[in-house]
All heavy atoms as TSV, in Angstrom:
chain	resi	resn	atom	element	x	y	z
A	1	MET	N	N	-47.141	6.184	42.089
A	1	MET	CA	C	-47.325	6.561	43.468
A	1	MET	C	C	-47.805	8.005	43.486
A	1	MET	O	O	-47.099	8.882	43.045
A	1	MET	CB	C	-45.969	6.411	44.135
A	1	MET	CG	C	-45.901	6.271	45.612
A	1	MET	SD	S	-46.815	5.038	46.496
A	1	MET	CE	C	-46.339	3.505	45.858
A	2	ARG	N	N	-48.975	8.234	43.953
A	2	ARG	CA	C	-49.523	9.593	44.000
A	2	ARG	C	C	-49.216	10.191	45.363
A	2	ARG	O	O	-50.007	10.088	46.282
A	2	ARG	CB	C	-51.012	9.565	43.738
A	2	ARG	CG	C	-51.318	9.129	42.337
A	2	ARG	CD	C	-52.811	8.973	42.154
A	2	ARG	NE	N	-53.041	8.420	40.840
A	2	ARG	CZ	C	-53.715	9.035	39.894
A	2	ARG	NH1	N	-54.251	10.189	40.120
A	2	ARG	NH2	N	-53.874	8.482	38.723
A	3	ASP	N	N	-48.055	10.785	45.478
A	3	ASP	CA	C	-47.634	11.305	46.764
A	3	ASP	C	C	-46.747	12.530	46.569
A	3	ASP	O	O	-45.561	12.506	46.867
A	3	ASP	CB	C	-46.889	10.221	47.542
A	3	ASP	CG	C	-46.885	10.492	49.034
A	3	ASP	OD1	O	-47.386	11.546	49.447
A	3	ASP	OD2	O	-46.372	9.654	49.769
A	4	PRO	N	N	-47.289	13.634	46.033
A	4	PRO	CA	C	-46.462	14.790	45.709
A	4	PRO	C	C	-45.820	15.464	46.910
A	4	PRO	O	O	-44.827	16.168	46.763
A	4	PRO	CB	C	-47.426	15.738	45.004
A	4	PRO	CG	C	-48.781	15.341	45.479
A	4	PRO	CD	C	-48.697	13.847	45.739
A	5	GLN	N	N	-46.334	15.256	48.114
A	5	GLN	CA	C	-45.723	15.881	49.288
A	5	GLN	C	C	-44.635	15.009	49.914
A	5	GLN	O	O	-44.101	15.336	50.964
A	5	GLN	CB	C	-46.784	16.200	50.348
A	5	GLN	CG	C	-47.544	17.486	50.067
A	5	GLN	CD	C	-48.553	17.323	48.957
A	5	GLN	OE1	O	-49.260	16.330	48.901
A	5	GLN	NE2	N	-48.607	18.281	48.068
A	6	MET	N	N	-44.307	13.892	49.269
A	6	MET	CA	C	-43.261	12.989	49.753
A	6	MET	C	C	-43.569	12.480	51.163
A	6	MET	O	O	-42.708	12.443	52.033
A	6	MET	CB	C	-41.889	13.670	49.720
A	6	MET	CG	C	-41.461	14.133	48.351
A	6	MET	SD	S	-41.326	12.806	47.169
A	6	MET	CE	C	-39.778	12.115	47.629
A	7	THR	N	N	-44.810	12.096	51.394
A	7	THR	CA	C	-45.194	11.535	52.687
A	7	THR	C	C	-45.827	10.175	52.455
A	7	THR	O	O	-46.121	9.797	51.342
A	7	THR	CB	C	-46.209	12.440	53.399
A	7	THR	OG1	O	-47.366	12.560	52.572
A	7	THR	CG2	C	-45.634	13.808	53.675
A	8	GLY	N	N	-46.042	9.442	53.484
A	8	GLY	CA	C	-46.705	8.157	53.343
A	8	GLY	C	C	-45.801	7.111	52.728
A	8	GLY	O	O	-44.830	6.702	53.334
A	9	TYR	N	N	-46.111	6.695	51.513
A	9	TYR	CA	C	-45.385	5.594	50.901
A	9	TYR	C	C	-44.056	5.997	50.280
A	9	TYR	O	O	-43.146	5.207	50.206
A	9	TYR	CB	C	-46.252	4.937	49.827
A	9	TYR	CG	C	-47.498	4.318	50.389
A	9	TYR	CD1	C	-48.730	4.895	50.182
A	9	TYR	CD2	C	-47.418	3.162	51.147
A	9	TYR	CE1	C	-49.873	4.333	50.711
A	9	TYR	CE2	C	-48.560	2.598	51.691
A	9	TYR	CZ	C	-49.786	3.186	51.453
A	9	TYR	OH	O	-50.900	2.628	51.974
A	10	ALA	N	N	-43.948	7.198	49.786
A	10	ALA	CA	C	-42.719	7.617	49.125
A	10	ALA	C	C	-41.643	7.938	50.159
A	10	ALA	O	O	-41.938	8.356	51.268
A	10	ALA	CB	C	-42.976	8.843	48.244
A	11	PRO	N	N	-40.375	7.725	49.790
A	11	PRO	CA	C	-39.307	8.014	50.750
A	11	PRO	C	C	-39.132	9.503	50.978
A	11	PRO	O	O	-39.487	10.323	50.143
A	11	PRO	CB	C	-38.068	7.430	50.066
A	11	PRO	CG	C	-38.405	7.441	48.624
A	11	PRO	CD	C	-39.883	7.224	48.530
A	12	HIS	N	N	-38.601	9.836	52.118
A	12	HIS	CA	C	-38.267	11.217	52.433
A	12	HIS	C	C	-36.813	11.432	52.045
A	12	HIS	O	O	-35.922	10.874	52.691
A	12	HIS	CB	C	-38.446	11.499	53.929
A	12	HIS	CG	C	-39.845	11.346	54.403
A	12	HIS	ND1	N	-40.785	12.349	54.270
A	12	HIS	CD2	C	-40.489	10.306	54.981
A	12	HIS	CE1	C	-41.934	11.934	54.769
A	12	HIS	NE2	N	-41.782	10.690	55.197
A	13	PRO	N	N	-36.547	12.206	50.992
A	13	PRO	CA	C	-35.152	12.413	50.598
A	13	PRO	C	C	-34.399	13.197	51.672
A	13	PRO	O	O	-34.920	14.160	52.223
A	13	PRO	CB	C	-35.254	13.214	49.298
A	13	PRO	CG	C	-36.625	13.775	49.272
A	13	PRO	CD	C	-37.479	12.915	50.145
A	14	VAL	N	N	-33.203	12.735	51.989
A	14	VAL	CA	C	-32.354	13.390	52.973
A	14	VAL	C	C	-31.078	13.814	52.260
A	14	VAL	O	O	-30.339	12.969	51.740
A	14	VAL	CB	C	-32.027	12.442	54.148
A	14	VAL	CG1	C	-31.092	13.115	55.136
A	14	VAL	CG2	C	-33.296	11.977	54.822
A	15	GLU	N	N	-30.828	15.110	52.208
A	15	GLU	CA	C	-29.672	15.624	51.503
A	15	GLU	C	C	-28.387	15.019	52.067
A	15	GLU	O	O	-28.183	14.975	53.276
A	15	GLU	CB	C	-29.624	17.145	51.623
A	15	GLU	CG	C	-28.578	17.774	50.727
A	15	GLU	CD	C	-28.643	19.282	50.732
A	15	GLU	OE1	O	-29.700	19.852	51.060
A	15	GLU	OE2	O	-27.617	19.887	50.405
A	16	GLY	N	N	-27.543	14.515	51.172
A	16	GLY	CA	C	-26.293	13.895	51.576
A	16	GLY	C	C	-26.408	12.428	51.927
A	16	GLY	O	O	-25.407	11.747	52.081
A	17	VAL	N	N	-27.646	11.924	52.059
A	17	VAL	CA	C	-27.857	10.518	52.407
A	17	VAL	C	C	-28.572	9.792	51.280
A	17	VAL	O	O	-28.119	8.755	50.807
A	17	VAL	CB	C	-28.667	10.384	53.724
A	17	VAL	CG1	C	-28.965	8.928	54.021
A	17	VAL	CG2	C	-27.925	11.040	54.861
A	18	THR	N	N	-29.697	10.322	50.829
A	18	THR	CA	C	-30.464	9.709	49.752
A	18	THR	C	C	-29.704	9.889	48.439
A	18	THR	O	O	-29.301	11.004	48.115
A	18	THR	CB	C	-31.855	10.355	49.638
A	18	THR	OG1	O	-32.506	10.260	50.902
A	18	THR	CG2	C	-32.704	9.669	48.581
A	19	PRO	N	N	-29.484	8.804	47.697
A	19	PRO	CA	C	-28.771	8.952	46.433
A	19	PRO	C	C	-29.536	9.837	45.464
A	19	PRO	O	O	-30.757	9.770	45.387
A	19	PRO	CB	C	-28.647	7.520	45.901
A	19	PRO	CG	C	-29.638	6.727	46.663
A	19	PRO	CD	C	-29.906	7.450	47.954
A	20	GLU	N	N	-28.827	10.676	44.748
A	20	GLU	CA	C	-29.449	11.576	43.771
A	20	GLU	C	C	-29.397	10.899	42.409
A	20	GLU	O	O	-28.553	11.205	41.578
A	20	GLU	CB	C	-28.717	12.925	43.759
A	20	GLU	CG	C	-29.354	13.981	42.882
A	20	GLU	CD	C	-30.743	14.402	43.325
A	20	GLU	OE1	O	-31.054	14.317	44.527
A	20	GLU	OE2	O	-31.526	14.823	42.461
A	21	ASP	N	N	-30.240	9.910	42.213
A	21	ASP	CA	C	-30.299	9.147	40.980
A	21	ASP	C	C	-31.522	9.635	40.209
A	21	ASP	O	O	-32.632	9.174	40.441
A	21	ASP	CB	C	-30.409	7.657	41.301
A	21	ASP	CG	C	-30.175	6.764	40.107
A	21	ASP	OD1	O	-29.929	7.305	39.002
A	21	ASP	OD2	O	-30.239	5.539	40.267
A	22	VAL	N	N	-31.324	10.597	39.299
A	22	VAL	CA	C	-32.425	11.199	38.562
A	22	VAL	C	C	-32.399	10.691	37.132
A	22	VAL	O	O	-31.366	10.743	36.463
A	22	VAL	CB	C	-32.329	12.740	38.581
A	22	VAL	CG1	C	-33.434	13.353	37.739
A	22	VAL	CG2	C	-32.401	13.251	40.010
A	23	ILE	N	N	-33.541	10.196	36.674
A	23	ILE	CA	C	-33.675	9.690	35.316
A	23	ILE	C	C	-34.690	10.564	34.594
A	23	ILE	O	O	-35.828	10.704	35.052
A	23	ILE	CB	C	-34.137	8.218	35.326
A	23	ILE	CG1	C	-33.092	7.375	36.072
A	23	ILE	CG2	C	-34.359	7.720	33.909
A	23	ILE	CD1	C	-33.531	5.966	36.364
A	24	LEU	N	N	-34.273	11.167	33.485
A	24	LEU	CA	C	-35.177	12.001	32.693
A	24	LEU	C	C	-36.026	11.116	31.793
A	24	LEU	O	O	-35.502	10.222	31.125
A	24	LEU	CB	C	-34.378	13.003	31.862
A	24	LEU	CG	C	-33.580	14.029	32.663
A	24	LEU	CD1	C	-32.771	14.913	31.728
A	24	LEU	CD2	C	-34.487	14.870	33.535
A	25	VAL	N	N	-37.333	11.364	31.786
A	25	VAL	CA	C	-38.263	10.557	31.000
A	25	VAL	C	C	-39.169	11.460	30.168
A	25	VAL	O	O	-39.276	12.658	30.428
A	25	VAL	CB	C	-39.125	9.639	31.910
A	25	VAL	CG1	C	-38.249	8.620	32.617
A	25	VAL	CG2	C	-39.905	10.442	32.919
A	26	GLU	N	N	-39.832	10.875	29.178
A	26	GLU	CA	C	-40.717	11.634	28.301
A	26	GLU	C	C	-42.182	11.298	28.502
A	26	GLU	O	O	-43.041	11.893	27.877
A	26	GLU	CB	C	-40.318	11.396	26.851
A	26	GLU	CG	C	-38.939	11.945	26.542
A	26	GLU	CD	C	-38.583	11.869	25.068
A	26	GLU	OE1	O	-39.477	11.541	24.261
A	26	GLU	OE2	O	-37.433	12.138	24.751
A	27	SER	N	N	-42.476	10.348	29.380
A	27	SER	CA	C	-43.850	9.921	29.620
A	27	SER	C	C	-44.181	10.042	31.098
A	27	SER	O	O	-43.305	9.871	31.956
A	27	SER	CB	C	-44.021	8.469	29.177
A	27	SER	OG	O	-45.290	7.995	29.536
A	28	ARG	N	N	-45.438	10.298	31.417
A	28	ARG	CA	C	-45.857	10.391	32.816
A	28	ARG	C	C	-45.957	9.020	33.479
A	28	ARG	O	O	-45.914	8.921	34.695
A	28	ARG	CB	C	-47.193	11.114	32.919
A	28	ARG	CG	C	-47.065	12.589	32.582
A	28	ARG	CD	C	-48.337	13.356	32.884
A	28	ARG	NE	N	-48.151	14.762	32.599
A	28	ARG	CZ	C	-47.624	15.641	33.447
A	28	ARG	NH1	N	-47.251	15.246	34.631
A	28	ARG	NH2	N	-47.486	16.898	33.115
A	29	ALA	N	N	-46.095	7.968	32.709
A	29	ALA	CA	C	-46.144	6.610	33.248
A	29	ALA	C	C	-44.738	6.018	33.183
A	29	ALA	O	O	-44.151	5.931	32.109
A	29	ALA	CB	C	-47.115	5.753	32.457
A	30	VAL	N	N	-44.179	5.664	34.346
A	30	VAL	CA	C	-42.834	5.104	34.391
A	30	VAL	C	C	-42.841	3.826	35.212
A	30	VAL	O	O	-43.638	3.658	36.133
A	30	VAL	CB	C	-41.812	6.098	34.996
A	30	VAL	CG1	C	-41.649	7.303	34.109
A	30	VAL	CG2	C	-42.197	6.522	36.391
A	31	SER	N	N	-41.952	2.914	34.854
A	31	SER	CA	C	-41.801	1.682	35.621
A	31	SER	C	C	-40.413	1.658	36.228
A	31	SER	O	O	-39.483	2.255	35.707
A	31	SER	CB	C	-42.008	0.457	34.725
A	31	SER	OG	O	-40.985	0.395	33.745
A	32	CYS	N	N	-40.279	0.959	37.349
A	32	CYS	CA	C	-38.989	0.837	38.010
A	32	CYS	C	C	-38.872	-0.562	38.585
A	32	CYS	O	O	-39.805	-1.076	39.187
A	32	CYS	CB	C	-38.852	1.885	39.123
A	32	CYS	SG	S	-37.222	1.913	39.889
A	33	ASP	N	N	-37.691	-1.175	38.398
A	33	ASP	CA	C	-37.416	-2.480	38.989
A	33	ASP	C	C	-36.088	-2.475	39.747
A	33	ASP	O	O	-35.551	-3.520	40.078
A	33	ASP	CB	C	-37.431	-3.574	37.936
A	33	ASP	CG	C	-36.318	-3.435	36.907
A	33	ASP	OD1	O	-35.504	-2.487	37.005
A	33	ASP	OD2	O	-36.271	-4.270	35.993
A	34	GLY	N	N	-35.561	-1.296	40.000
A	34	GLY	CA	C	-34.301	-1.188	40.710
A	34	GLY	C	C	-33.096	-1.268	39.806
A	34	GLY	O	O	-31.993	-0.943	40.201
A	35	GLY	N	N	-33.294	-1.746	38.579
A	35	GLY	CA	C	-32.243	-1.765	37.587
A	35	GLY	C	C	-31.111	-2.746	37.815
A	35	GLY	O	O	-30.070	-2.652	37.204
A	36	LYS	N	N	-31.268	-3.700	38.702
A	36	LYS	CA	C	-30.170	-4.616	38.976
A	36	LYS	C	C	-30.584	-6.070	38.775
A	36	LYS	O	O	-30.092	-6.962	39.455
A	36	LYS	CB	C	-29.654	-4.403	40.396
A	36	LYS	CG	C	-29.062	-3.024	40.591
A	36	LYS	CD	C	-28.514	-2.847	41.974
A	36	LYS	CE	C	-27.950	-1.436	42.095
A	36	LYS	NZ	N	-27.507	-1.136	43.426
A	37	GLY	N	N	-31.490	-6.310	37.847
A	37	GLY	CA	C	-31.918	-7.680	37.568
A	37	GLY	C	C	-32.484	-8.354	38.800
A	37	GLY	O	O	-33.358	-7.827	39.472
A	38	ALA	N	N	-31.942	-9.521	39.132
A	38	ALA	CA	C	-32.420	-10.289	40.279
A	38	ALA	C	C	-32.125	-9.584	41.607
A	38	ALA	O	O	-32.731	-9.880	42.627
A	38	ALA	CB	C	-31.789	-11.670	40.286
A	39	LEU	N	N	-31.201	-8.623	41.599
A	39	LEU	CA	C	-30.862	-7.910	42.830
A	39	LEU	C	C	-31.661	-6.621	42.986
A	39	LEU	O	O	-31.469	-5.886	43.953
A	39	LEU	CB	C	-29.367	-7.593	42.866
A	39	LEU	CG	C	-28.447	-8.808	42.852
A	39	LEU	CD1	C	-26.998	-8.359	42.798
A	39	LEU	CD2	C	-28.697	-9.691	44.062
A	40	GLY	N	N	-32.555	-6.346	42.053
A	40	GLY	CA	C	-33.374	-5.140	42.120
A	40	GLY	C	C	-34.547	-5.328	43.066
A	40	GLY	O	O	-34.430	-5.936	44.121
A	41	HIS	N	N	-35.706	-4.816	42.659
A	41	HIS	CA	C	-36.914	-4.960	43.471
A	41	HIS	C	C	-38.071	-5.290	42.530
A	41	HIS	O	O	-37.906	-5.284	41.318
A	41	HIS	CB	C	-37.179	-3.690	44.290
A	41	HIS	CG	C	-37.335	-2.432	43.476
A	41	HIS	ND1	N	-38.418	-2.188	42.662
A	41	HIS	CD2	C	-36.533	-1.348	43.348
A	41	HIS	CE1	C	-38.282	-1.007	42.082
A	41	HIS	NE2	N	-37.135	-0.479	42.480
A	42	PRO	N	N	-39.253	-5.591	43.062
A	42	PRO	CA	C	-40.390	-5.907	42.188
A	42	PRO	C	C	-40.676	-4.749	41.229
A	42	PRO	O	O	-40.523	-3.581	41.585
A	42	PRO	CB	C	-41.562	-6.080	43.160
A	42	PRO	CG	C	-40.941	-6.372	44.480
A	42	PRO	CD	C	-39.623	-5.656	44.479
A	43	LEU	N	N	-41.075	-5.078	40.022
A	43	LEU	CA	C	-41.429	-4.068	39.025
A	43	LEU	C	C	-42.687	-3.344	39.482
A	43	LEU	O	O	-43.699	-3.971	39.809
A	43	LEU	CB	C	-41.686	-4.720	37.669
A	43	LEU	CG	C	-42.153	-3.779	36.568
A	43	LEU	CD1	C	-41.014	-2.847	36.155
A	43	LEU	CD2	C	-42.650	-4.557	35.377
A	44	ILE	N	N	-42.608	-2.024	39.525
A	44	ILE	CA	C	-43.773	-1.213	39.875
A	44	ILE	C	C	-43.959	-0.138	38.820
A	44	ILE	O	O	-43.012	0.251	38.136
A	44	ILE	CB	C	-43.652	-0.558	41.271
A	44	ILE	CG1	C	-42.461	0.408	41.325
A	44	ILE	CG2	C	-43.556	-1.610	42.358
A	44	ILE	CD1	C	-42.458	1.294	42.553
A	45	TRP	N	N	-45.181	0.318	38.682
A	45	TRP	CA	C	-45.507	1.429	37.778
A	45	TRP	C	C	-45.916	2.621	38.624
A	45	TRP	O	O	-46.640	2.475	39.610
A	45	TRP	CB	C	-46.647	1.038	36.838
A	45	TRP	CG	C	-46.169	0.146	35.749
A	45	TRP	CD1	C	-46.108	-1.221	35.777
A	45	TRP	CD2	C	-45.662	0.546	34.486
A	45	TRP	NE1	N	-45.583	-1.689	34.602
A	45	TRP	CE2	C	-45.306	-0.619	33.784
A	45	TRP	CE3	C	-45.458	1.781	33.874
A	45	TRP	CZ2	C	-44.771	-0.582	32.505
A	45	TRP	CZ3	C	-44.934	1.805	32.590
A	45	TRP	CH2	C	-44.595	0.640	31.928
A	46	MET	N	N	-45.427	3.778	38.234
A	46	MET	CA	C	-45.746	5.014	38.942
A	46	MET	C	C	-46.206	6.044	37.920
A	46	MET	O	O	-45.907	5.931	36.734
A	46	MET	CB	C	-44.500	5.540	39.674
A	46	MET	CG	C	-43.955	4.573	40.695
A	46	MET	SD	S	-42.352	5.085	41.337
A	46	MET	CE	C	-41.293	4.739	39.944
A	47	ARG	N	N	-46.920	7.043	38.378
A	47	ARG	CA	C	-47.392	8.108	37.496
A	47	ARG	C	C	-46.858	9.437	37.999
A	47	ARG	O	O	-46.973	9.766	39.186
A	47	ARG	CB	C	-48.908	8.141	37.463
A	47	ARG	CG	C	-49.435	9.255	36.597
A	47	ARG	CD	C	-50.752	8.890	35.970
A	47	ARG	NE	N	-51.165	9.941	35.070
A	47	ARG	CZ	C	-50.814	10.024	33.799
A	47	ARG	NH1	N	-50.052	9.111	33.275
A	47	ARG	NH2	N	-51.232	11.005	33.040
A	48	ILE	N	N	-46.277	10.212	37.096
A	48	ILE	CA	C	-45.772	11.531	37.431
A	48	ILE	C	C	-46.941	12.499	37.350
A	48	ILE	O	O	-47.502	12.722	36.288
A	48	ILE	CB	C	-44.646	11.960	36.469
A	48	ILE	CG1	C	-43.488	10.974	36.562
A	48	ILE	CG2	C	-44.202	13.384	36.770
A	48	ILE	CD1	C	-42.385	11.217	35.553
A	49	GLU	N	N	-47.341	13.039	38.487
A	49	GLU	CA	C	-48.474	13.951	38.532
A	49	GLU	C	C	-48.081	15.369	38.131
A	49	GLU	O	O	-48.814	16.034	37.434
A	49	GLU	CB	C	-49.085	13.965	39.936
A	49	GLU	CG	C	-49.718	12.649	40.337
A	49	GLU	CD	C	-50.933	12.299	39.500
A	49	GLU	OE1	O	-51.677	13.221	39.104
A	49	GLU	OE2	O	-51.135	11.110	39.246
A	50	GLU	N	N	-46.944	15.846	38.610
A	50	GLU	CA	C	-46.512	17.210	38.278
A	50	GLU	C	C	-45.216	17.158	37.484
A	50	GLU	O	O	-45.250	17.188	36.271
A	50	GLU	CB	C	-46.373	18.047	39.542
A	50	GLU	CG	C	-47.726	18.319	40.184
A	50	GLU	CD	C	-47.630	19.255	41.362
A	50	GLU	OE1	O	-46.639	19.986	41.451
A	50	GLU	OE2	O	-48.560	19.238	42.182
A	51	HIS	N	N	-44.066	17.071	38.171
A	51	HIS	CA	C	-42.786	17.096	37.460
A	51	HIS	C	C	-41.926	15.874	37.720
A	51	HIS	O	O	-41.052	15.562	36.922
A	51	HIS	CB	C	-41.987	18.348	37.847
A	51	HIS	CG	C	-42.731	19.621	37.570
A	51	HIS	ND1	N	-43.008	20.049	36.296
A	51	HIS	CD2	C	-43.272	20.533	38.399
A	51	HIS	CE1	C	-43.682	21.180	36.361
A	51	HIS	NE2	N	-43.870	21.491	37.623
A	52	GLN	N	N	-42.134	15.195	38.841
A	52	GLN	CA	C	-41.291	14.052	39.152
A	52	GLN	C	C	-41.981	13.122	40.132
A	52	GLN	O	O	-42.953	13.488	40.774
A	52	GLN	CB	C	-39.946	14.494	39.712
A	52	GLN	CG	C	-40.014	15.160	41.070
A	52	GLN	CD	C	-38.647	15.650	41.532
A	52	GLN	OE1	O	-37.801	15.998	40.721
A	52	GLN	NE2	N	-38.437	15.675	42.831
A	53	VAL	N	N	-41.443	11.892	40.208
A	53	VAL	CA	C	-41.920	10.894	41.164
A	53	VAL	C	C	-40.699	10.113	41.633
A	53	VAL	O	O	-39.742	9.926	40.877
A	53	VAL	CB	C	-43.002	9.974	40.546
A	53	VAL	CG1	C	-42.444	9.094	39.460
A	53	VAL	CG2	C	-43.689	9.138	41.606
A	54	THR	N	N	-40.717	9.663	42.895
A	54	THR	CA	C	-39.604	8.921	43.471
A	54	THR	C	C	-40.050	7.509	43.802
A	54	THR	O	O	-41.099	7.312	44.409
A	54	THR	CB	C	-39.076	9.621	44.741
A	54	THR	OG1	O	-38.678	10.945	44.397
A	54	THR	CG2	C	-37.893	8.882	45.333
A	55	CYS	N	N	-39.226	6.536	43.424
A	55	CYS	CA	C	-39.540	5.138	43.686
A	55	CYS	C	C	-39.458	4.859	45.188
A	55	CYS	O	O	-38.458	5.189	45.830
A	55	CYS	CB	C	-38.560	4.237	42.937
A	55	CYS	SG	S	-38.817	2.477	43.277
A	56	PRO	N	N	-40.494	4.248	45.764
A	56	PRO	CA	C	-40.477	3.974	47.196
A	56	PRO	C	C	-39.517	2.852	47.589
A	56	PRO	O	O	-39.180	2.705	48.749
A	56	PRO	CB	C	-41.923	3.582	47.512
A	56	PRO	CG	C	-42.457	3.080	46.227
A	56	PRO	CD	C	-41.762	3.853	45.144
A	57	TYR	N	N	-39.050	2.055	46.615
A	57	TYR	CA	C	-38.105	0.982	46.914
A	57	TYR	C	C	-36.652	1.448	46.872
A	57	TYR	O	O	-35.900	1.228	47.802
A	57	TYR	CB	C	-38.257	-0.171	45.914
A	57	TYR	CG	C	-39.463	-1.034	46.118
A	57	TYR	CD1	C	-40.592	-0.861	45.339
A	57	TYR	CD2	C	-39.465	-2.037	47.075
A	57	TYR	CE1	C	-41.706	-1.665	45.504
A	57	TYR	CE2	C	-40.575	-2.848	47.254
A	57	TYR	CZ	C	-41.690	-2.659	46.463
A	57	TYR	OH	O	-42.780	-3.456	46.632
A	58	CYS	N	N	-36.250	2.078	45.761
A	58	CYS	CA	C	-34.825	2.361	45.551
A	58	CYS	C	C	-34.482	3.850	45.552
A	58	CYS	O	O	-33.325	4.205	45.388
A	58	CYS	CB	C	-34.358	1.730	44.240
A	58	CYS	SG	S	-35.116	2.437	42.757
A	59	SER	N	N	-35.454	4.711	45.699
A	59	SER	CA	C	-35.271	6.162	45.767
A	59	SER	C	C	-34.826	6.793	44.455
A	59	SER	O	O	-34.388	7.937	44.446
A	59	SER	CB	C	-34.290	6.552	46.879
A	59	SER	OG	O	-34.785	6.145	48.116
A	60	ARG	N	N	-34.917	6.064	43.342
A	60	ARG	CA	C	-34.656	6.698	42.053
A	60	ARG	C	C	-35.748	7.727	41.790
A	60	ARG	O	O	-36.919	7.488	42.065
A	60	ARG	CB	C	-34.685	5.683	40.919
A	60	ARG	CG	C	-33.449	4.877	40.808
A	60	ARG	CD	C	-33.516	4.013	39.587
A	60	ARG	NE	N	-32.221	3.373	39.395
A	60	ARG	CZ	C	-32.013	2.396	38.568
A	60	ARG	NH1	N	-32.995	1.924	37.838
A	60	ARG	NH2	N	-30.814	1.879	38.450
A	61	THR	N	N	-35.357	8.851	41.244
A	61	THR	CA	C	-36.310	9.896	40.922
A	61	THR	C	C	-36.463	9.965	39.419
A	61	THR	O	O	-35.476	10.037	38.687
A	61	THR	CB	C	-35.839	11.258	41.475
A	61	THR	OG1	O	-35.775	11.162	42.895
A	61	THR	CG2	C	-36.808	12.365	41.098
A	62	TYR	N	N	-37.701	9.934	38.957
A	62	TYR	CA	C	-38.008	10.051	37.535
A	62	TYR	C	C	-38.572	11.440	37.311
A	62	TYR	O	O	-39.557	11.816	37.926
A	62	TYR	CB	C	-39.018	8.980	37.116
A	62	TYR	CG	C	-38.425	7.587	37.215
A	62	TYR	CD1	C	-38.490	6.876	38.409
A	62	TYR	CD2	C	-37.771	7.024	36.135
A	62	TYR	CE1	C	-37.932	5.618	38.516
A	62	TYR	CE2	C	-37.212	5.758	36.233
A	62	TYR	CZ	C	-37.297	5.062	37.425
A	62	TYR	OH	O	-36.735	3.813	37.525
A	63	ARG	N	N	-37.913	12.209	36.442
A	63	ARG	CA	C	-38.287	13.602	36.198
A	63	ARG	C	C	-38.627	13.785	34.725
A	63	ARG	O	O	-37.911	13.304	33.854
A	63	ARG	CB	C	-37.128	14.507	36.590
A	63	ARG	CG	C	-37.434	15.989	36.515
A	63	ARG	CD	C	-36.285	16.817	37.059
A	63	ARG	NE	N	-36.109	16.532	38.487
A	63	ARG	CZ	C	-34.935	16.596	39.117
A	63	ARG	NH1	N	-33.839	16.921	38.475
A	63	ARG	NH2	N	-34.864	16.326	40.399
A	64	LEU	N	N	-39.725	14.499	34.458
A	64	LEU	CA	C	-40.120	14.770	33.078
A	64	LEU	C	C	-39.124	15.708	32.407
A	64	LEU	O	O	-38.687	16.693	32.997
A	64	LEU	CB	C	-41.503	15.427	33.031
A	64	LEU	CG	C	-42.706	14.520	33.169
A	64	LEU	CD1	C	-43.976	15.369	33.202
A	64	LEU	CD2	C	-42.780	13.512	32.053
A	65	LYS	N	N	-38.785	15.386	31.156
A	65	LYS	CA	C	-37.964	16.297	30.360
A	65	LYS	C	C	-38.787	17.538	30.058
A	65	LYS	O	O	-40.022	17.491	30.054
A	65	LYS	CB	C	-37.557	15.644	29.041
A	65	LYS	CG	C	-36.571	14.514	29.194
A	65	LYS	CD	C	-36.203	13.960	27.835
A	65	LYS	CE	C	-35.218	12.819	27.967
A	65	LYS	NZ	N	-34.890	12.241	26.646
A	66	ASP	N	N	-38.122	18.647	29.795
A	66	ASP	CA	C	-38.830	19.880	29.447
A	66	ASP	C	C	-39.700	19.643	28.222
A	66	ASP	O	O	-39.242	19.099	27.219
A	66	ASP	CB	C	-37.837	21.010	29.159
A	66	ASP	CG	C	-37.132	21.483	30.427
A	66	ASP	OD1	O	-37.688	21.260	31.514
A	66	ASP	OD2	O	-36.043	22.071	30.300
A	67	GLY	N	N	-40.977	20.026	28.309
A	67	GLY	CA	C	-41.917	19.885	27.201
A	67	GLY	C	C	-42.512	18.496	27.062
A	67	GLY	O	O	-43.349	18.274	26.202
A	68	ALA	N	N	-42.114	17.549	27.889
A	68	ALA	CA	C	-42.634	16.181	27.800
A	68	ALA	C	C	-43.830	16.025	28.729
A	68	ALA	O	O	-44.073	16.834	29.621
A	68	ALA	CB	C	-41.552	15.188	28.179
A	69	GLY	N	N	-44.576	14.954	28.518
A	69	GLY	CA	C	-45.659	14.606	29.422
A	69	GLY	C	C	-46.999	15.181	29.060
A	69	GLY	O	O	-47.951	15.061	29.816
A	70	ASP	N	N	-47.112	15.815	27.910
A	70	ASP	CA	C	-48.405	16.351	27.491
A	70	ASP	C	C	-49.237	15.250	26.854
A	70	ASP	O	O	-49.591	15.301	25.689
A	70	ASP	CB	C	-48.199	17.522	26.514
A	70	ASP	CG	C	-47.522	18.696	27.180
A	70	ASP	OD1	O	-47.669	18.844	28.398
A	70	ASP	OD2	O	-46.835	19.452	26.465
A	71	ASP	N	N	-49.539	14.233	27.658
A	71	ASP	CA	C	-50.277	13.077	27.155
A	71	ASP	C	C	-51.729	13.088	27.589
A	71	ASP	O	O	-52.391	12.059	27.614
A	71	ASP	CB	C	-49.592	11.774	27.592
A	71	ASP	CG	C	-49.438	11.667	29.108
A	71	ASP	OD1	O	-49.905	12.589	29.816
A	71	ASP	OD2	O	-48.868	10.680	29.559
A	72	GLY	N	N	-52.230	14.242	27.964
A	72	GLY	CA	C	-53.627	14.341	28.363
A	72	GLY	C	C	-53.929	13.707	29.698
A	72	GLY	O	O	-55.064	13.417	30.013
A	73	HIS	N	N	-52.898	13.429	30.502
A	73	HIS	CA	C	-53.044	12.828	31.830
A	73	HIS	C	C	-53.731	11.478	31.776
A	73	HIS	O	O	-54.495	11.125	32.639
A	73	HIS	CB	C	-53.793	13.769	32.779
A	73	HIS	CG	C	-53.068	15.046	32.996
A	73	HIS	ND1	N	-52.015	15.156	33.853
A	73	HIS	CD2	C	-53.214	16.272	32.439
A	73	HIS	CE1	C	-51.557	16.390	33.830
A	73	HIS	NE2	N	-52.266	17.082	32.977
A	74	HIS	N	N	-53.453	10.688	30.745
A	74	HIS	CA	C	-54.010	9.328	30.637
A	74	HIS	C	C	-52.994	8.332	31.091
A	74	HIS	O	O	-51.844	8.472	30.974
A	74	HIS	CB	C	-54.409	9.008	29.209
A	74	HIS	CG	C	-55.567	9.841	28.747
A	74	HIS	ND1	N	-56.848	9.593	29.126
A	74	HIS	CD2	C	-55.624	10.930	27.966
A	74	HIS	CE1	C	-57.650	10.482	28.569
A	74	HIS	NE2	N	-56.911	11.303	27.869
């Protein structure tokens, strides 16, 4: 999801309401299915453009580990 300003398709995080579920990753390409098997959501792929991306279905945030993501933006 290319939405660094958190507008449009990505959820608007609300402090105290939106769960702070942050997953550290080493790649800019991440997939999310909600993590609950049949109770999750459809599998989607997102790309981290700067430092993090938030799933529009479950609000999980995927954040690059320090020094990770130098994959040439492919």
